[in-house]
Every structure is written in structure tokens, then in C-alpha cells.
C-alpha distance (Angstrom), angle and dihedral (degrees) to the residues before:
residue distance angle dihedral
M1 . . .
Q2 3.81 . .
S3 3.78 119.3 .
P4 3.78 118.5 -120.3
D5 3.78 89.1 -107.8
D6 3.75 92.3 52.6
V7 3.83 90.1 50.4
A8 3.78 93.0 49.4
T9 3.72 91.8 49.5
A10 3.84 92.9 50.2
I11 3.80 91.7 47.5
G12 3.76 92.0 48.9
R13 3.79 95.4 48.7
N14 3.80 92.1 46.7
V15 3.82 96.9 47.7
R16 3.78 91.8 47.4
A17 3.85 93.0 47.1
L18 3.86 93.0 48.0
R19 3.78 92.7 45.5
Q20 3.82 91.6 51.3
Q21 3.88 91.5 46.3
R22 3.75 88.5 55.0
R23 3.90 92.5 46.0
M24 3.76 90.3 -121.5
T25 3.81 122.7 153.4
I26 3.77 119.2 -138.0
D27 3.89 87.7 -106.9
A28 3.81 91.9 51.9
L29 3.78 92.8 50.4
A30 3.83 89.6 47.6
A31 3.76 89.7 50.7
A32 3.85 94.6 46.1
S33 3.76 93.8 47.5
G34 3.77 102.4 36.8
V35 3.77 89.3 -125.2
S36 3.79 117.6 130.1
R37 3.85 119.8 -103.5
G38 3.81 90.6 -121.1
T39 3.87 89.9 53.5
V40 3.79 91.0 50.2
I41 3.80 90.4 51.8
Q42 3.78 92.8 47.6
I43 3.83 89.6 50.6
E44 3.75 95.5 49.6
T45 3.83 91.6 48.1
A46 3.79 91.1 48.8
R47 3.80 95.5 -118.5
G48 3.78 101.1 148.0
N49 3.80 135.3 -20.7
P50 3.81 116.3 -85.8
S51 3.81 123.4 -129.5
I52 3.82 121.8 -98.8
G53 3.73 88.8 -107.9
T54 3.78 92.9 53.3
L55 3.78 90.2 49.8
V56 3.80 92.3 50.5
H57 3.90 91.0 51.3
L58 3.81 91.0 48.2
A59 3.78 92.6 47.0
E60 3.82 91.8 50.9
A61 3.84 93.0 48.1
L62 3.84 89.7 49.1
R63 3.86 91.7 44.8
V64 3.78 95.2 -123.7
G65 3.79 138.5 106.8
V66 3.73 122.9 -97.2
T67 3.79 89.7 -109.7
S68 3.87 88.2 67.8
L69 3.80 88.7 57.4
V70 3.77 97.6 49.9
D71 3.84 98.8 36.9
D72 3.83 106.0 126.7
D73 3.83 95.6 -164.7
A74 3.77 104.1 116.1
A75 3.82 93.0 175.8
P76 3.85 116.6 113.7
R77 3.80 111.5 -92.4
V78 3.78 113.5 -110.2
V79 3.86 121.8 -165.9
V80 3.82 117.2 -173.3
R81 3.79 118.2 -166.8
R82 3.70 113.2 -170.1
A83 3.83 124.2 -139.0
E84 3.77 92.3 -107.2
Q85 3.84 90.9 53.8
A86 3.88 93.9 59.7
V87 3.80 110.9 114.4
P88 3.89 122.1 -136.5
L89 3.83 102.9 -142.2
W90 3.79 100.9 172.6
S91 3.79 136.3 26.6
S92 3.78 135.2 163.3
E93 3.75 136.3 -146.1
A94 3.84 88.1 -106.8
G95 3.76 89.6 62.0
S96 3.85 100.0 -102.7
T97 3.79 117.0 146.2
A98 3.82 140.5 -167.7
V99 3.81 114.4 -157.5
F100 3.83 120.6 -166.0
R101 3.80 105.2 -142.1
I102 3.76 104.6 177.5
G103 3.85 142.9 -31.5
T104 3.70 146.9 173.7
D105 3.82 131.9 -111.2
P106 3.80 123.4 -109.9
P107 2.98 147.5 -52.0
D108 3.84 92.3 47.7
V109 3.78 106.9 28.4
V110 3.80 124.9 -161.2
E111 3.81 120.7 174.7
L112 3.73 131.3 -175.4
W113 3.85 117.1 -152.9
D114 3.86 131.9 -177.7
W115 3.80 112.6 -153.4
T116 3.72 135.4 -172.3
L117 3.74 122.7 -173.6
E118 3.75 125.3 -172.6
P119 3.81 119.4 -133.9
G120 3.87 109.7 -74.0
D121 3.79 93.9 8.1
A122 3.77 122.2 118.2
F123 3.79 145.4 -178.5
D124 3.80 124.4 -146.8
G125 3.77 114.5 -144.8
E126 3.78 120.6 -155.1
A127 3.76 122.6 -128.0
H128 3.83 113.8 -83.2
P129 3.92 124.9 -146.4
I130 3.79 113.5 -74.0
G131 3.79 110.2 -85.6
T132 3.82 94.4 39.8
A133 3.82 116.1 125.6
E134 3.74 132.5 -171.6
V135 3.75 129.1 -154.0
L136 3.85 121.0 -160.8
S137 3.76 128.9 -173.6
V138 3.77 123.9 -173.2
L139 3.82 114.8 -133.4
H140 3.84 95.0 -179.9
G141 3.79 139.4 -18.0
R142 3.86 128.5 28.0
L143 3.79 123.6 -62.0
G144 3.76 126.6 -158.0
L145 3.83 113.4 -151.7
R146 3.79 126.8 -171.7
V147 3.86 117.7 -172.1
G148 3.76 108.8 -175.5
T149 3.78 102.0 -46.6
T150 3.81 97.5 -24.4
E151 3.75 120.6 103.1
H152 3.84 127.0 -152.7
E153 3.84 133.6 174.5
L154 3.78 119.0 -154.9
G155 3.73 130.6 -168.8
E156 3.82 135.7 -158.4
G157 3.77 111.6 -49.3
D158 3.86 92.4 16.4
T159 3.82 117.9 130.9
V160 3.78 129.2 -166.1
M161 3.87 135.4 -175.0
F162 3.80 121.4 -165.3
Q163 3.69 142.0 167.5
A164 3.86 105.2 -102.8
H165 3.88 101.2 -159.1
V166 3.80 90.5 108.3
P167 3.83 128.9 61.5
H168 3.87 112.3 -82.2
R169 3.76 137.0 -174.2
Y170 3.79 133.3 -150.6
S171 3.82 118.7 -159.8
G172 3.77 141.1 178.0
A173 3.80 101.1 -114.2
G174 3.82 101.6 173.6
K175 3.76 138.5 70.5
G176 3.85 91.6 -98.9
P177 3.81 134.1 36.1
V178 3.78 120.4 -66.0
R179 3.82 121.2 -138.3
F180 3.75 121.3 -165.4
T181 3.81 140.1 162.0
M182 3.89 119.5 -128.1
V183 3.77 128.2 -162.1
V184 3.77 118.3 -165.0
L185 3.79 117.1 -156.0
Q186 3.75 116.8 -166.7
P187 3.85 116.6 165.6
G188 3.71 118.9 -150.7
D189 3.77 91.5 -108.9
A190 3.80 94.3 52.9
G191 3.75 111.9 139.7
L192 3.82 91.0 25.2
V193 3.79 100.5 75.9
P194 3.82 137.7 37.7
P195 3.86 112.5 -83.4
T196 3.80 116.3 -88.1
A197 3.87 114.8 -106.5
I198 3.78 104.2 -92.8
A199 3.83 116.9 167.8
P200 3.82 113.5 -124.7
A201 3.70 119.7 -128.1
E202 3.75 117.7 -85.9
P203 3.88 111.3 -109.7
D204 3.82 116.0 -107.8
């Protein structure tokens, strides 16, 4: 059984980490949970164990269960998703596919996708919230990419990062299929702030 000091340390570490992940100040967490600012500071610095009621209020404000606050496992979280667990979420009559490999939960969303587009086939992506970025890397073949009104063509080994708050289109631009990986980065405050400065791809 854990000692009271160990419990306080675990709770303090977890509350601070979750608050920072959600980009909340101490004052914001105090206001959202109804717990005083001084109490939040005491908890984060492991000076005493909070009551059950305080833990429940903090967990609700941080959108987690109480278990996430008292978990004493300080080791980095590792999630393995086997190949057979990947989920194909889009396909076309031409044989193109988009496979969702793995992703994170809100507020900060990261998604990894594995795409294959047949020659001449295309997918039209809708505009994401402002602040969202996409990173594409071509494994083989040639990829056509349109971001807004700007056209790009990428070959094997090419990588592009772009702001995805405008409509965009991926297309198979070569004689054979193109396969590429895509990472979607959507911070929890996407849509609330101006987009971060991300350099567009250089035209071919």
C-alpha cells in the first residue's frame, strides 16, 4: 500500500501534467473546479492529500476519472497498435484506401493515417479548425496536393507540412498508385487562435 506522501506526490504530478496538457492556468483550474487557488497549488506541490470531494471536482474540471489523478505509474505511457488493429475508414471504387493507424484523445489530437491512391483517383478533405496542420510523406509513387488554390506535386521521399484550415485535395498523380503517410495535428485550442506559422511547400 502506498504511503500518504507517495499518494500526494502522484496526485500532484498528475494534476499538474493534466492541467498543462489542457493549457489551463492554476486560476483557470481553480475556477472550473470550484477549488481554491491555494488548494490547487498545495496539491500540485504535494503538500497534503486532498479530500475525495476535491479530487472529484478536479477530475471533472480536467475531464478525466479520479483514477487518472491517483495513478502512481510515472513510467511513460506506451500504446502499441498492431497491424491487424488498424482501421480502414475510407475506400473508393478505384481501390484507394485510407487506413487510420493510431491517434490520441482530445484536447490535443494527433492522428496517423496510411493512404493509398490509385492513378487518377482523389480525395477531397474539408477545412479543419484554424490551427490544424497536416504532414504528408510520400513512400512511393507521385502525389498531387492542392491546398486552397495552390497545387503541388510530390514524389517518393518528399514531405510537406501545411495549414489545413482550407479545403484540400490529395490525388494519385503518377502512372501507378501512390502511398503516403499523413499526420494530423490539431491542438486543443484549434479554431480559437490564429494558425501557427507553418511554411508552405515550395512549388515544383
